[in-house]
C-alpha positions as CSV (number, residue, x, y, z in Angstrom):
1,M,0.1,0.1,-0.1
2,Q,2.7,2.4,0.8
3,M,4.6,1.6,-2.4
4,R,1.4,2.6,-4.5
5,T,1.0,5.6,-2.5
6,Y,4.8,6.3,-2.9
7,A,4.4,5.6,-7.1
8,L,1.1,8.0,-7.2
9,S,2.6,10.8,-5.3
10,L,5.4,11.0,-7.5
11,T,3.0,10.9,-10.8
12,A,1.0,13.4,-9.1
13,I,4.4,15.5,-8.4
14,A,5.4,14.9,-12.3
15,L,1.9,15.5,-13.4
16,G,1.5,19.1,-11.7
17,L,5.5,19.9,-12.8
18,F,4.2,19.1,-16.1
19,V,1.0,21.1,-16.5
20,A,3.0,23.8,-14.2
21,V,5.6,24.4,-17.2
22,V,3.1,24.0,-20.0
23,G,0.9,26.6,-18.1
24,A,3.8,28.8,-17.7
25,N,4.8,29.1,-20.9
26,L,0.8,29.2,-22.5
27,V,0.2,32.3,-19.9
28,I,4.0,33.8,-20.0
29,D,4.2,33.0,-23.6
30,P,8.3,34.5,-23.8
31,Q,8.3,33.5,-27.4
32,R,5.3,35.0,-28.7
33,V,3.8,31.9,-30.5
34,F,0.7,31.2,-28.7
35,G,-0.4,34.7,-28.6
36,T,-1.9,34.7,-25.5
37,G,-1.4,38.3,-25.1
38,L,-1.7,38.1,-21.3
39,L,1.5,40.1,-21.1
40,P,3.4,43.1,-22.5
41,P,5.6,41.9,-25.7
42,S,9.0,39.8,-24.3
43,R,12.5,40.4,-25.4
44,N,13.1,36.6,-26.1
45,G,10.0,36.6,-28.7
46,N,10.7,34.4,-31.4
47,D,10.7,36.7,-34.8
48,R,11.5,34.2,-37.1
49,Y,8.1,32.8,-36.5
50,E,6.5,36.1,-36.6
51,R,8.1,36.9,-39.9
52,L,6.1,34.7,-41.4
53,L,3.1,35.3,-39.8
54,E,3.4,38.7,-41.9
55,Y,4.0,37.4,-44.7
56,Q,1.3,34.9,-44.7
57,A,-1.0,37.6,-44.1
58,A,-0.6,38.9,-46.9
59,P,1.5,37.1,-49.3
60,Q,-0.1,38.6,-52.5
61,T,1.3,41.8,-51.2
62,Y,5.0,41.5,-51.3
63,D,7.2,40.6,-54.4
64,G,10.6,41.4,-52.5
65,L,12.2,40.3,-49.8
66,L,14.5,41.9,-47.2
67,F,17.2,39.4,-45.1
68,G,19.3,40.0,-43.0
69,S,20.1,39.7,-38.8
70,S,18.6,42.5,-36.3
71,R,21.0,45.1,-37.6
72,A,18.7,44.8,-41.1
73,G,16.0,46.1,-38.8
74,V,16.7,49.7,-39.6
75,M,16.9,49.4,-43.7
76,K,13.6,51.1,-44.5
77,L,11.6,49.2,-47.2
78,D,10.1,51.9,-48.8
79,T,13.3,53.3,-49.9
80,L,14.3,49.6,-51.3
81,S,10.9,49.6,-53.0
82,Q,11.7,53.1,-54.5
83,E,15.5,51.8,-55.6
84,M,14.5,48.3,-56.5
85,D,12.0,48.6,-59.6
86,G,8.8,49.3,-56.7
87,A,9.0,45.9,-55.5
88,R,7.0,45.4,-52.5
89,F,9.3,44.2,-49.6
90,A,8.7,41.8,-47.0
91,R,10.8,41.9,-43.8
92,F,12.4,38.7,-43.1
93,S,15.4,40.3,-40.6
94,V,15.5,38.2,-37.5
95,N,17.8,38.4,-34.6
96,G,20.8,36.4,-34.8
97,G,20.1,35.9,-38.6
98,M,22.6,33.9,-40.9
99,I,22.4,32.3,-44.4
100,V,20.9,29.3,-43.4
101,D,18.1,31.3,-41.9
102,H,17.6,33.6,-45.2
103,I,18.0,30.5,-47.8
104,A,15.1,28.5,-45.9
105,A,12.8,31.7,-46.2
106,L,13.9,31.9,-49.4
107,R,13.1,29.0,-50.7
108,Y,9.4,28.9,-48.8
109,V,8.4,32.2,-50.6
110,L,9.6,30.8,-54.0
111,R,7.5,27.8,-52.9
112,D,4.2,30.0,-52.0
113,K,4.9,32.2,-55.2
114,A,4.9,29.2,-57.4
115,T,1.4,28.1,-56.1
116,R,0.0,31.5,-56.7
117,G,1.2,32.1,-60.0
118,E,3.1,34.7,-58.5
119,R,6.7,36.3,-59.1
120,L,9.6,37.4,-56.4
121,R,11.3,40.3,-58.4
122,A,13.9,41.8,-55.8
123,V,16.4,40.2,-52.9
124,F,18.3,42.6,-50.6
125,L,20.4,40.6,-48.6
126,L,22.7,42.1,-45.7
127,L,25.3,39.8,-44.7
128,D,27.0,40.0,-41.2
129,T,31.0,39.5,-42.5
130,D,32.0,38.8,-38.6
131,S,29.0,36.4,-37.6
132,M,30.3,34.2,-40.7
133,G,31.9,30.9,-39.8
134,Q,29.9,30.5,-36.7
135,R,27.3,28.1,-35.4
136,P,23.8,29.5,-36.6
137,F,21.7,30.6,-34.1
138,A,18.5,28.6,-35.6
139,N,17.2,26.1,-33.8
140,Q,19.4,26.5,-30.5
141,S,17.0,27.5,-28.4
142,N,12.8,28.4,-28.8
143,Q,14.0,32.2,-29.2
144,Y,15.2,31.1,-32.4
145,L,13.4,28.0,-33.4
146,M,12.5,27.8,-37.2
147,P,8.6,27.6,-37.6
148,P,7.7,24.2,-39.0
149,A,7.1,25.8,-42.6
150,L,10.8,26.9,-42.9
151,S,12.1,23.8,-41.3
152,G,10.3,21.1,-43.3
153,E,10.0,19.4,-39.6
154,S,6.8,18.3,-37.9
155,P,4.6,21.2,-36.6
156,I,3.9,18.6,-33.8
157,R,7.7,19.2,-33.0
158,F,7.4,23.1,-33.0
159,W,4.6,23.2,-30.8
160,W,5.6,20.6,-28.5
161,K,9.1,22.0,-27.8
162,N,7.5,25.3,-27.2
163,L,4.8,24.0,-24.5
164,I,7.2,21.7,-22.9
165,T,10.9,23.6,-22.3
166,I,11.5,24.9,-19.1
167,Q,13.1,28.4,-19.6
168,P,13.7,30.5,-16.2
169,K,15.4,33.0,-17.5
170,A,13.3,33.6,-20.5
171,W,10.2,33.4,-18.2
172,E,11.7,36.2,-16.1
173,D,13.0,38.5,-18.4
174,A,9.4,38.3,-19.9
175,L,7.9,38.8,-16.2
176,R,10.0,42.1,-15.8
177,P,8.5,45.7,-16.3
178,P,8.8,46.8,-19.6
179,R,12.2,49.3,-20.4
180,P,12.0,52.4,-21.3
181,A,11.6,53.1,-25.5
182,T,15.3,53.9,-25.4
183,A,16.3,50.3,-24.4
184,E,17.2,48.2,-27.1
185,P,14.4,45.5,-27.3
186,H,16.3,43.0,-29.8
187,R,18.6,41.9,-27.7
188,G,17.3,38.3,-25.5
189,T,18.8,36.3,-23.5
190,E,21.2,34.5,-25.5
191,A,22.2,37.6,-27.6
192,R,23.0,39.5,-24.2
193,Q,25.0,36.1,-23.5
194,M,27.0,36.5,-26.9
195,L,27.5,40.7,-26.2
196,G,29.1,39.4,-22.3
197,T,31.4,36.9,-24.3
198,T,32.1,39.7,-27.3
199,M,33.2,42.1,-24.2
200,R,35.3,40.0,-22.7
201,E,36.9,39.5,-26.0
202,L,37.4,42.6,-26.4
203,G,39.0,43.1,-22.5
204,L,41.4,40.7,-23.7
205,I,42.2,42.1,-27.0
206,A,43.2,45.6,-24.9
207,A,45.0,43.4,-22.5
208,H,47.5,42.0,-25.8
209,A,47.7,45.8,-26.8
210,N,48.6,47.1,-23.5
211,A,51.3,44.0,-22.8
212,K,54.7,45.1,-21.3
213,P,57.7,45.1,-23.8
214,T,58.9,42.0,-21.7
215,E,56.3,39.7,-22.3
216,P,57.3,37.6,-25.8
217,A,56.9,39.1,-28.7
218,T,55.6,35.9,-30.3
219,A,52.1,36.1,-27.7
220,P,49.4,34.5,-29.6
221,D,47.3,36.9,-31.1
222,P,43.5,37.0,-29.9
223,R,42.2,38.6,-33.1
224,Q,39.2,36.5,-35.1
225,Q,39.9,34.8,-38.1
226,V,36.4,34.4,-39.5
227,T,37.4,32.2,-42.8
228,K,38.9,29.7,-40.0
229,R,35.6,28.8,-37.9
230,A,34.2,25.5,-38.4
231,Y,31.0,27.0,-40.0
232,Y,32.5,29.2,-42.6
233,T,33.0,26.6,-45.8
234,E,29.3,25.1,-45.5
235,Q,27.5,28.1,-45.1
236,L,29.8,29.9,-48.4
237,K,28.1,26.9,-49.9
238,L,24.5,27.9,-48.9
239,I,25.6,31.4,-49.9
240,A,26.1,30.1,-53.3
241,Q,23.1,28.3,-53.7
242,F,21.0,31.3,-52.2
243,V,22.5,33.7,-55.2
244,A,22.2,30.5,-57.8
245,L,18.4,30.6,-56.7
246,C,17.8,34.1,-57.4
247,R,19.7,33.5,-60.8
248,E,17.3,30.4,-61.9
249,H,14.1,32.8,-60.7
250,D,15.6,35.7,-62.6
251,I,15.2,38.1,-59.3
252,R,17.1,40.9,-59.0
253,L,19.3,40.6,-55.7
254,E,21.4,43.0,-54.1
255,V,24.0,42.1,-51.3
256,A,25.6,44.1,-48.6
257,T,28.0,43.7,-45.8
258,S,26.9,45.2,-42.7
259,P,28.9,47.7,-41.1
260,L,31.2,47.6,-38.3
261,S,31.8,49.6,-35.4
262,A,35.5,50.8,-34.6
263,S,35.7,48.5,-31.2
264,E,34.0,45.6,-33.2
265,L,36.9,45.9,-35.8
266,L,39.3,45.3,-33.0
267,L,38.1,42.0,-32.5
268,F,39.0,40.8,-36.0
269,D,42.1,40.1,-38.2
270,H,41.4,42.7,-40.9
271,A,43.7,40.4,-43.5
272,D,41.2,37.4,-42.8
273,L,38.5,39.9,-43.2
274,K,39.5,40.5,-46.7
275,T,40.2,37.2,-47.6
276,A,36.2,36.4,-46.4
277,L,35.5,39.6,-48.6
278,D,37.3,38.1,-51.9
279,D,35.7,34.2,-51.3
280,L,32.2,36.4,-50.9
281,S,32.9,38.5,-54.6
282,R,33.5,34.9,-56.5
283,I,30.0,34.3,-55.5
284,V,28.2,37.4,-56.2
285,P,28.6,40.8,-56.8
286,L,28.8,43.0,-53.3
287,W,29.0,46.3,-51.6
288,D,31.4,46.3,-48.9
289,F,30.7,48.6,-45.6
290,T,33.2,46.7,-43.4
291,D,35.8,49.3,-44.3
292,P,37.0,51.2,-41.1
293,D,38.1,54.5,-42.9
294,W,34.6,56.6,-42.3
295,V,32.5,57.6,-39.3
296,S,32.2,54.1,-37.8
297,G,34.1,55.4,-34.7
298,D,31.6,58.5,-34.4
299,P,29.2,56.4,-30.9
300,S,26.5,58.5,-32.1
301,L,25.8,56.7,-34.8
302,W,25.2,53.6,-32.9
303,S,22.5,51.7,-30.5
304,D,25.4,49.2,-29.5
305,F,29.1,48.1,-30.5
306,S,27.2,45.8,-33.1
307,H,24.0,47.6,-34.5
308,F,24.3,51.1,-36.6
309,R,21.5,53.6,-36.6
310,D,18.4,54.5,-39.3
311,Q,21.2,56.9,-40.3
312,V,23.8,54.9,-41.7
313,A,21.2,52.8,-43.2
314,D,19.9,55.7,-45.2
315,M,23.5,56.4,-46.1
316,M,24.0,52.6,-46.8
317,L,21.4,53.0,-49.6
318,R,21.9,56.3,-50.6
319,K,25.8,54.9,-51.8
320,I,24.4,51.2,-53.5
321,F,21.9,53.3,-55.4
322,G,24.1,55.4,-56.6
323,R,22.7,58.9,-54.8
324,E,24.4,61.4,-53.6
325,T,25.9,61.4,-50.2
326,P,27.2,63.9,-47.9
327,P,30.7,64.8,-48.0
328,A,31.1,63.6,-44.3
329,W,30.0,59.8,-45.6
330,S,32.3,60.3,-49.0
331,L,34.0,56.9,-47.5
332,I,31.7,54.6,-46.7
333,G,31.2,51.5,-48.6
334,H,32.7,50.3,-51.6
335,R,31.6,47.9,-54.4
336,L,32.7,44.5,-55.0
337,P,32.7,43.3,-58.3
338,Y,32.0,40.0,-58.8
339,Q,35.4,37.6,-59.4
340,G,33.7,33.9,-60.3
341,A,33.3,31.5,-62.8
342,P,32.1,33.5,-66.5
343,S,28.9,30.9,-66.4
344,G,27.5,32.8,-63.4
345,P,26.7,36.6,-64.6
346,P,26.3,38.6,-61.9
347,L,22.4,39.8,-60.5
348,S,22.6,42.8,-59.3
349,Q,21.7,45.7,-62.1
350,N,24.0,48.5,-60.4
């Protein structure tokens, strides 16, 4: 009798914990996928899911797509539309967005357009050279889960994971009072952890730069090399597939790299960044904005060390599409022509 009571008690406790976790995820909804709306929006919202819903709400409205990480969030869609033959752009820029996210969304939209007898006319792709080669954020946590329509996985798995995941940090973030409007809404729990890691790396570089002369001259250079990262080659192949899809479907493609602030440039081997840019130009012509010889050191142009403000985005688009820029911005960005095989013609019309 005691054993039966013990077993029933354990079962009841387990069931209670399960119900509590499911209830917390439904009520708090930290990834904003259930739509309960009982609490203010969480900084850990799954914008991969949100971007898909925005497109699905009026798919016939869009014949252009903007891809990028959270940095592309300041790109103005109406400006892109004006400059790219009047195409109406859907935003697919997401937190931690990398090529694995972009190509999944592009394939989905192309399939959707095919079923509707519609055409995708224009794509703008903003690549972050500093994150190339890193493990993609996609599917690392609930905040970055790809929706089934993009991942091809079972919808049951997507919803089940959102229901049963124990995520106290995300719950805590969602329950905190909203921050002032000057706060950075794009930084969730995992993004803040990445920021902490990067700031520690900046500290290592500063320490290395201030090292005493008595230390060995052969001390290892702590600056990062993106071309040596584990996923670099794989991501180049995905970028090539992305470009090939645009070429196959006669889509006008514009590609640019994100500006890097002066503080972030300290993290990287500049010769290695140039190698990465050369590799990209063998796939597609692009605009490079990683060059530090402009106003990248002006703190008023950055919302944090990684994210540029809308003024920078506006000047980037002016430069890309041949519009006049103020003298102070004359050095921002330069064109890298296509250096690949002649069988693959450039896709850009500029």
